[in-house]
C-alpha positions in Angstrom: 194.4 -13.9 -39.8 194.3 -13.0 -43.2 190.7 -10.7 -42.5 193.3 -9.1 -39.7 195.5 -8.5 -41.9 193.5 -7.0 -44.4 191.7 -4.8 -42.1 195.1 -3.7 -40.9 195.8 -2.5 -44.8 192.7 -0.8 -45.6 192.8 1.3 -42.2 196.5 2.4 -43.5 195.1 3.2 -46.7 192.1 4.9 -45.2 194.6 6.9 -42.8 197.0 7.6 -45.6 194.1 9.2 -48.0 192.7 11.0 -45.3 196.4 12.4 -44.4 197.0 13.6 -48.2 193.4 15.0 -48.0 194.2 17.1 -45.3 197.6 18.4 -46.6 196.2 19.0 -49.7 193.4 21.2 -48.0 196.0 22.7 -45.9 197.9 23.6 -49.5 195.1 24.9 -51.1 194.5 27.4 -47.5 198.1 28.4 -47.7 197.9 29.1 -51.7 194.6 30.8 -50.9 195.2 33.9 -48.4 199.0 34.3 -50.0 197.6 34.9 -53.2 194.7 36.5 -52.9 195.2 40.5 -52.6 191.8 42.8 -52.3 191.2 44.4 -55.3 191.4 47.8 -53.8 194.9 46.6 -52.2 196.1 45.8 -55.8 195.6 49.1 -57.3 197.3 50.8 -54.7 200.0 48.5 -55.2 199.9 48.6 -58.7 200.3 52.4 -58.4 203.2 52.3 -56.0 205.0 50.6 -58.5 204.2 53.2 -61.0 205.5 55.7 -58.7 208.5 53.8 -57.9 209.4 53.2 -61.7 209.0 57.3 -61.8 211.8 57.6 -59.5 213.8 55.0 -61.4 213.5 57.0 -64.8 214.2 60.1 -62.9 217.4 59.3 -61.4 218.3 57.9 -65.2 217.7 61.5 -66.1 219.5 63.3 -64.3 222.4 60.7 -65.2 222.7 59.4 -61.8 223.9 55.8 -61.5 223.3 55.2 -57.5 221.1 56.2 -54.8 223.7 58.7 -53.2 224.5 60.7 -56.2 220.6 60.8 -57.1 219.4 62.3 -53.4 222.2 65.4 -53.6 220.9 65.9 -56.9 217.5 66.2 -56.1 218.3 68.4 -53.3 218.1 71.4 -55.9 214.5 70.9 -56.3 214.2 71.3 -53.1 213.3 67.1 -52.0 215.0 65.9 -49.3 215.1 62.2 -50.1 217.3 61.3 -47.4 214.5 59.5 -45.6 214.4 56.7 -48.6 216.6 53.7 -47.8 216.2 50.9 -50.2 215.9 51.3 -53.9 215.0 54.0 -56.5 211.4 53.0 -56.5 211.2 54.4 -53.0 212.6 57.5 -54.4 209.9 57.8 -56.7 207.3 57.1 -54.2 208.9 59.8 -51.5 208.8 62.6 -54.4 205.2 61.8 -55.4 204.1 62.2 -52.3 206.0 65.6 -51.7 204.4 66.8 -54.7 200.8 65.5 -53.4 200.2 63.9 -56.9 197.3 62.3 -57.2 198.2 59.5 -59.8 201.3 58.4 -61.2 200.9 60.6 -64.5 200.1 63.6 -62.8 203.8 62.8 -60.5 205.6 62.2 -63.9 204.1 65.7 -65.3 205.3 67.3 -62.0 208.8 66.0 -61.7 209.5 66.9 -65.7 208.5 70.3 -64.8 210.6 70.8 -61.6 213.8 69.2 -62.9 213.8 70.9 -66.6 214.5 74.2 -63.6 218.2 72.5 -63.0 218.9 70.6 -66.1 221.2 72.8 -68.2 220.5 72.1 -72.3 224.3 72.4 -72.6 226.5 69.8 -71.1 228.5 71.6 -68.3 232.1 72.4 -68.1 232.3 72.0 -64.5 229.9 71.4 -61.4 229.6 74.7 -61.2 230.4 76.1 -64.8 227.8 76.1 -67.6 228.1 77.3 -71.3 226.4 80.2 -72.3 224.2 79.5 -75.1 223.9 83.4 -76.5 225.9 86.4 -74.9 223.7 89.7 -74.5 225.0 93.4 -73.6 222.7 95.2 -71.8 224.0 98.9 -72.9 221.1 100.9 -72.0 217.3 100.7 -70.3 216.3 100.3 -74.1 219.0 98.9 -76.0 220.8 95.1 -76.3 223.7 94.5 -78.0 223.8 90.8 -79.6 227.0 89.6 -79.2 226.6 86.4 -80.4 225.6 82.3 -79.9 228.8 80.2 -78.5 230.1 77.5 -80.5 228.7 75.1 -78.1 225.3 75.8 -78.6 225.8 75.9 -82.5 227.4 72.5 -82.3 224.7 70.7 -80.0 222.3 71.8 -82.9 224.5 70.3 -85.5 224.8 66.9 -83.0 221.3 66.3 -82.5 220.5 67.2 -86.5 217.9 70.4 -85.4 218.0 72.1 -88.7 215.3 73.8 -88.0 216.6 75.7 -84.9 220.5 75.8 -86.7 219.1 78.3 -89.2 217.4 80.2 -87.2 220.9 80.6 -85.4 222.7 81.2 -88.9 219.6 84.0 -89.6 220.2 85.5 -86.1 224.1 85.7 -86.8 223.6 88.7 -89.7 222.4 90.5 -86.4 226.1 90.2 -84.4 226.8 93.9 -82.9 223.5 95.4 -83.8 221.3 97.1 -80.9 217.9 95.3 -80.4 215.1 96.4 -77.6 214.2 94.2 -75.4 210.8 93.2 -77.0 212.9 92.4 -80.4 215.3 89.9 -78.0 212.3 88.5 -76.6 210.9 87.9 -80.3 213.9 86.8 -81.8 215.7 84.6 -79.2 212.8 82.7 -77.5 213.2 79.8 -80.4 216.3 78.6 -77.9 214.1 77.6 -74.9 213.3 74.1 -74.3 211.0 72.0 -72.5 213.2 69.7 -70.7 216.1 71.9 -69.7 217.3 75.4 -69.6 219.8 77.7 -71.3 221.9 79.7 -70.1 222.2 83.3 -70.8 225.4 85.6 -70.6 224.7 89.3 -70.2 227.2 92.2 -70.0 226.5 95.0 -68.5 228.9 98.2 -69.4 226.9 100.8 -68.5 226.6 102.9 -64.9 223.0 101.5 -64.9 221.0 99.8 -61.7 218.9 96.6 -61.7 216.0 99.1 -61.7 217.0 100.8 -64.6 217.4 97.1 -66.6 214.6 95.7 -65.0 213.1 95.1 -68.4 216.3 93.6 -70.3 217.2 91.7 -67.2 213.6 90.2 -67.4 213.6 89.6 -70.9 217.0 87.2 -70.1 215.4 85.7 -67.4 212.5 84.6 -69.6 215.1 83.1 -72.1 216.5 81.0 -69.3 213.6 79.2 -68.5 212.2 76.4 -69.5 209.6 76.6 -72.4 206.5 74.9 -70.1 
């Protein structure tokens, strides 16, 4: 009778041990399947994560705190991101695919360049109004009168502590009212251009001249508006 009880206990212990072993093997298999990622797939996932971070950084750069606001802003760069529904990461991945960027670094470079074209350096007065950095008067095909820099531009230079460009502004301020050639304007005022944003240049046209007559002066004003890439 005692032998039968001992045999039953040994069977119970044996079954329990086998049961625990099976559960342990099952847990290990689950961990293996869940935790293992093919190295090539892992690289893709990491790149997607970096592309996603680009999207988040991009929306932060344009001061948009919601996906909808970010999407609307990006339409100005001819990027329709309506198809992105979840998060800022999808915005980044969609944009990088649109630009056919072959790496996160390449994508960041492209997005920075494209955004610079639509991001003003001076804070907008309203949604449709940007203060000019300087004002020029296109007197005739060969002469441009320098009217002056805007107080807003000077204030910005003071706020950011840009002593080099501020000194240049004060130096050129002596040329107010002077007539300059388009080449002189290009040379003297090119310093206003920045890499990550554009400046607004206001041009007056007091004379009876067509766009064709003033094409050189208009081209100079256009170049001063472009980011310094």
